[in-house]
Residue frames as qw, qx, qy, qz and C-alpha x, y, z in Angstrom:
[[0.327, 0.059, 0.530, 0.780, -178.22, 23.11, -28.69],
 [0.276, 0.434, 0.124, -0.848, -180.11, 25.92, -30.24],
 [0.604, 0.436, 0.665, -0.045, -182.95, 24.83, -32.52],
 [0.397, 0.876, 0.023, -0.273, -182.40, 27.75, -34.89],
 [0.138, -0.661, 0.660, 0.329, -178.93, 26.50, -35.72],
 [0.308, -0.028, 0.927, 0.212, -180.27, 23.40, -37.38],
 [0.607, 0.290, -0.116, -0.731, -182.61, 22.87, -40.28],
 [0.706, 0.036, 0.700, -0.100, -184.20, 19.67, -41.33],
 [0.261, 0.349, -0.663, -0.608, -183.55, 18.19, -44.73],
 [0.779, 0.069, 0.323, -0.532, -186.72, 16.22, -45.45],
 [0.805, 0.413, -0.362, -0.224, -185.40, 14.16, -48.32],
 [0.462, 0.372, -0.750, 0.292, -182.49, 12.71, -46.33],
 [0.730, -0.555, -0.363, -0.165, -184.10, 12.79, -42.94],
 [0.681, -0.186, -0.313, 0.635, -180.99, 14.14, -41.17],
 [0.165, -0.955, -0.130, 0.210, -180.19, 17.38, -39.46],
 [0.656, 0.408, 0.017, 0.635, -177.64, 19.63, -41.07],
 [0.404, -0.630, -0.201, 0.633, -175.69, 22.27, -39.22],
 [0.336, 0.858, 0.205, 0.330, -175.95, 25.77, -40.66],
 [0.564, 0.003, -0.195, 0.802, -172.90, 27.96, -40.27],
 [0.162, -0.933, -0.307, 0.091, -173.60, 31.05, -38.25],
 [0.332, 0.798, -0.218, 0.453, -171.47, 34.18, -38.56],
 [0.732, -0.193, -0.424, 0.498, -168.54, 33.91, -36.15],
 [0.256, -0.959, -0.111, -0.053, -168.24, 36.54, -33.44],
 [0.697, -0.460, 0.203, 0.511, -164.49, 36.01, -33.20],
 [0.174, 0.829, -0.274, -0.456, -162.16, 38.30, -35.17],
 [0.856, 0.492, -0.157, -0.012, -160.67, 37.07, -38.40],
 [0.882, -0.243, 0.055, 0.399, -157.29, 35.40, -38.25],
 [0.570, 0.386, 0.097, 0.719, -155.54, 38.08, -40.28],
 [0.176, -0.880, -0.098, -0.430, -156.80, 40.92, -38.13],
 [0.349, 0.362, -0.582, 0.638, -154.22, 42.16, -35.63],
 [0.591, -0.612, -0.524, 0.054, -155.06, 41.43, -32.04],
 [0.312, -0.938, 0.103, -0.109, -154.24, 43.61, -29.08],
 [0.580, 0.500, -0.516, 0.384, -150.51, 43.85, -28.75],
 [0.774, -0.578, -0.219, 0.138, -149.18, 42.51, -25.51],
 [0.051, 0.869, -0.405, 0.282, -146.57, 44.54, -23.72],
 [0.798, 0.051, -0.549, 0.243, -143.81, 42.14, -22.63],
 [0.629, -0.772, -0.073, 0.058, -142.88, 42.10, -18.98],
 [0.023, -0.876, 0.481, -0.030, -139.48, 43.34, -17.83],
 [0.668, -0.329, 0.667, 0.025, -138.49, 39.77, -17.03],
 [0.799, 0.434, 0.405, 0.096, -139.29, 38.64, -20.58],
 [0.371, 0.914, -0.149, 0.073, -137.32, 41.55, -22.05],
 [0.265, -0.750, 0.605, -0.024, -134.22, 40.82, -19.94],
 [0.756, -0.085, 0.647, 0.048, -134.37, 37.10, -20.70],
 [0.708, 0.667, 0.216, 0.084, -134.65, 37.91, -24.40],
 [0.137, 0.918, -0.366, 0.066, -131.58, 40.16, -24.09],
 [0.538, -0.514, 0.668, 0.001, -129.67, 37.36, -22.33],
 [0.815, 0.258, 0.510, 0.096, -130.50, 34.97, -25.17],
 [0.515, 0.854, 0.024, 0.068, -129.46, 37.59, -27.72],
 [0.062, -0.861, 0.504, -0.034, -126.01, 38.03, -26.16],
 [0.538, 0.424, -0.726, -0.059, -125.32, 34.33, -26.54],
 [0.417, -0.288, 0.749, -0.425, -126.36, 32.50, -23.37],
 [0.284, 0.020, -0.909, -0.303, -127.24, 28.90, -24.13],
 [0.658, -0.400, -0.362, -0.525, -130.50, 27.23, -23.19],
 [0.736, -0.257, -0.538, 0.321, -128.68, 25.44, -20.35],
 [0.275, 0.066, -0.294, 0.913, -127.36, 28.78, -19.07],
 [0.344, -0.347, -0.178, -0.854, -130.90, 30.17, -19.20],
 [0.723, -0.404, -0.540, -0.153, -132.02, 27.52, -16.69],
 [0.469, 0.000, -0.526, 0.709, -129.69, 28.84, -13.99],
 [0.239, -0.772, -0.547, 0.218, -131.43, 30.71, -11.14],
 [0.307, -0.420, 0.042, 0.853, -129.18, 33.71, -11.73],
 [0.057, 0.164, 0.557, 0.812, -130.84, 34.40, -15.08],
 [0.251, -0.658, -0.672, -0.228, -134.26, 34.52, -13.43],
 [0.418, -0.771, -0.356, 0.321, -133.38, 36.74, -10.49],
 [0.443, -0.072, 0.118, 0.886, -130.99, 39.20, -12.18],
 [0.003, 0.640, 0.493, 0.589, -134.07, 41.10, -13.35],
 [0.442, -0.811, -0.370, 0.103, -134.66, 42.40, -9.82],
 [0.551, -0.550, 0.048, 0.626, -131.26, 44.10, -9.76],
 [0.371, 0.197, 0.422, 0.803, -131.33, 45.81, -13.15],
 [0.162, 0.443, 0.186, -0.862, -132.70, 49.29, -13.69],
 [0.615, 0.576, 0.478, -0.249, -135.53, 49.74, -16.16],
 [0.456, 0.850, -0.156, -0.213, -133.38, 51.51, -18.74],
 [0.323, -0.568, 0.729, 0.206, -130.40, 49.12, -18.52],
 [0.854, 0.406, -0.196, -0.261, -129.70, 46.92, -21.52],
 [0.797, -0.348, 0.462, 0.176, -127.67, 43.73, -21.20],
 [0.407, 0.767, -0.418, -0.267, -124.73, 43.88, -23.61],
 [0.558, 0.338, -0.755, 0.063, -122.85, 40.73, -22.58],
 [0.718, -0.463, 0.320, -0.410, -123.23, 37.98, -20.00],
 [0.495, 0.321, -0.805, 0.064, -121.37, 34.87, -18.91],
 [0.814, -0.430, 0.159, -0.357, -122.50, 32.08, -16.60],
 [0.689, 0.358, -0.603, 0.182, -119.80, 29.81, -15.21],
 [0.811, -0.486, -0.270, 0.182, -118.12, 28.26, -12.19],
 [0.082, -0.912, 0.355, -0.189, -115.84, 30.38, -10.08],
 [0.713, 0.316, -0.588, 0.215, -112.55, 28.52, -9.84],
 [0.068, 0.365, -0.657, 0.657, -111.80, 29.51, -6.24],
 [0.477, -0.099, 0.513, -0.707, -115.18, 28.96, -4.63],
 [0.089, 0.081, 0.975, 0.189, -116.71, 26.49, -7.05],
 [0.317, 0.565, 0.593, -0.479, -120.06, 28.26, -7.01],
 [0.387, 0.529, 0.571, 0.494, -121.92, 29.27, -10.14],
 [0.104, -0.592, -0.126, 0.789, -121.59, 32.98, -10.87],
 [0.452, 0.716, 0.466, 0.258, -122.90, 35.30, -13.53],
 [0.299, -0.362, 0.106, 0.877, -120.95, 38.21, -14.97],
 [0.315, 0.770, 0.546, 0.102, -123.17, 40.79, -16.65],
 [0.278, -0.175, 0.151, 0.932, -122.08, 43.81, -18.63],
 [0.210, 0.783, 0.581, -0.072, -124.85, 46.37, -19.14],
 [0.325, 0.749, 0.163, 0.554, -124.98, 49.82, -20.67],
 [0.279, -0.883, 0.081, -0.367, -124.46, 51.33, -17.22],
 [0.441, -0.669, 0.559, -0.214, -122.35, 48.94, -15.16],
 [0.538, 0.278, -0.796, 0.002, -120.49, 45.66, -14.71],
 [0.722, -0.413, 0.210, -0.513, -122.16, 43.20, -12.32],
 [0.270, 0.230, -0.924, 0.140, -120.76, 40.18, -10.49],
 [0.714, -0.238, 0.042, -0.656, -123.72, 38.06, -9.40],
 [0.262, 0.148, -0.941, 0.155, -123.54, 34.96, -7.19],
 [0.680, -0.273, 0.038, -0.679, -126.73, 33.29, -6.07],
 [0.245, 0.073, -0.952, 0.170, -126.75, 30.40, -3.68],
 [0.412, -0.546, -0.700, -0.204, -129.83, 29.03, -1.89],
 [0.402, -0.795, -0.418, 0.178, -131.34, 31.60, 0.48],
 [0.351, -0.723, 0.097, 0.587, -128.67, 34.19, -0.32],
 [0.623, 0.687, 0.199, 0.316, -127.68, 36.41, -3.22],
 [0.463, -0.576, 0.128, 0.662, -124.44, 38.28, -3.57],
 [0.506, 0.747, 0.294, 0.315, -124.34, 41.07, -6.10],
 [0.442, -0.565, 0.076, 0.693, -121.48, 43.47, -6.61],
 [0.453, 0.886, 0.094, 0.037, -121.32, 46.46, -8.89],
 [0.695, -0.286, 0.227, 0.620, -117.78, 46.67, -10.15],
 [0.204, 0.881, -0.094, -0.416, -116.61, 49.90, -11.69],
 [0.860, 0.470, 0.039, 0.195, -114.98, 49.29, -15.04],
 [0.180, 0.849, -0.392, 0.304, -112.15, 51.54, -13.89],
 [0.631, -0.552, 0.511, -0.190, -111.41, 49.00, -11.12],
 [0.953, 0.180, 0.225, 0.094, -110.71, 46.29, -13.69],
 [0.226, -0.751, 0.473, 0.402, -106.97, 46.38, -14.31],
 [0.166, 0.358, -0.797, -0.456, -106.83, 43.51, -16.79],
 [0.828, 0.154, 0.355, -0.407, -109.02, 40.89, -18.36],
 [0.141, 0.430, -0.823, -0.342, -107.76, 37.82, -20.16],
 [0.911, 0.067, 0.076, -0.399, -109.29, 34.70, -21.57],
 [0.127, -0.458, 0.876, 0.077, -107.54, 31.36, -21.35],
 [0.789, 0.114, -0.401, -0.451, -108.73, 28.44, -23.43],
 [0.458, -0.354, 0.771, -0.265, -109.04, 25.37, -21.23],
 [0.110, -0.038, 0.968, 0.223, -109.85, 21.77, -22.12],
 [0.092, 0.516, 0.852, -0.006, -113.61, 22.17, -21.81],
 [0.066, 0.913, 0.400, 0.053, -114.22, 25.88, -22.31],
 [0.333, 0.619, -0.126, 0.700, -112.75, 29.26, -21.52],
 [0.498, -0.555, -0.427, 0.513, -111.50, 30.73, -18.27],
 [0.111, 0.848, 0.103, 0.509, -112.01, 34.47, -17.82],
 [0.600, -0.275, -0.355, 0.663, -109.40, 36.08, -15.55],
 [0.046, -0.895, -0.170, -0.409, -110.37, 39.46, -14.09],
 [0.552, -0.081, -0.381, 0.738, -107.73, 41.37, -12.15],
 [0.202, -0.876, -0.317, -0.302, -109.32, 43.95, -9.86],
 [0.029, -0.778, 0.424, -0.462, -106.14, 45.10, -8.15],
 [0.266, -0.412, 0.772, -0.405, -106.17, 43.23, -4.86],
 [0.711, 0.120, 0.600, -0.345, -108.78, 40.72, -5.95],
 [0.167, 0.285, -0.768, -0.550, -108.75, 38.27, -8.82],
 [0.747, 0.207, 0.399, -0.489, -111.87, 36.59, -10.21],
 [0.067, 0.270, -0.864, -0.420, -111.51, 33.48, -12.37],
 [0.721, 0.237, 0.347, -0.551, -114.65, 32.14, -14.02],
 [0.166, -0.144, 0.904, 0.366, -114.66, 28.90, -16.00],
 [0.622, 0.400, 0.223, -0.636, -117.42, 28.75, -18.63],
 [0.580, 0.116, 0.766, 0.251, -118.36, 26.29, -21.35],
 [0.435, 0.814, 0.385, -0.020, -119.96, 28.90, -23.59],
 [0.586, -0.117, 0.228, 0.769, -117.06, 30.13, -25.70],
 [0.183, 0.588, 0.414, 0.670, -119.06, 32.58, -27.82],
 [0.355, -0.879, -0.272, -0.164, -120.58, 34.36, -24.83],
 [0.677, -0.560, 0.026, 0.477, -117.17, 34.49, -23.09],
 [0.512, 0.118, 0.305, 0.794, -115.42, 35.96, -26.11],
 [0.011, -0.744, -0.381, -0.549, -118.16, 38.57, -26.55],
 [0.528, -0.820, -0.203, 0.088, -117.94, 39.47, -22.86],
 [0.660, -0.362, 0.133, 0.644, -114.15, 39.87, -22.97],
 [0.376, 0.361, 0.373, 0.768, -114.26, 41.95, -26.16],
 [0.156, -0.820, -0.344, -0.430, -116.92, 44.34, -24.87],
 [0.598, -0.761, -0.101, 0.232, -115.25, 44.77, -21.47],
 [0.622, -0.137, 0.217, 0.740, -111.88, 45.44, -23.16],
 [0.198, 0.575, 0.386, 0.694, -113.59, 48.01, -25.39],
 [0.365, -0.877, -0.261, -0.171, -115.10, 49.74, -22.33],
 [0.686, -0.539, 0.030, 0.488, -111.68, 49.77, -20.67],
 [0.502, 0.155, 0.311, 0.792, -110.14, 51.38, -23.76],
 [0.000, 0.737, 0.401, 0.544, -112.91, 53.98, -24.01],
 [0.484, -0.846, -0.221, 0.040, -112.43, 55.14, -20.40]]
């Protein structure tokens, strides 16, 4: 300890600590602003579109960042089980494209699907959630999800994109 920080009080016989001016900035002063990473921005967008905290734990939500362009904004997303294969898939609708993302250990499958290829999209309320039926002409994708709000938002935005085209 530094001797100059203390002074002796003779009447009490104890040492008393003298407050020195603090070199740290005041609490109300703005600190340097941190620029969020791309991963943090995309995860924040996924939370904003309605993915639950359980959905955010899926590996797809962590690795989708690698496949998105810097200027893409996530507008809607759904995480659920594919009825045919049983694997967990993620459907993402961005400002630029529609993505079907399936990640299994040691392998990722990502498909860009043109919105013009989607012939119909329907939502079917099941006992535990919502099934999203995508008809892509020769291929049909059925995703069962528990997050009803995210599924309804996804279906509404994709239908709107289909109408606009």
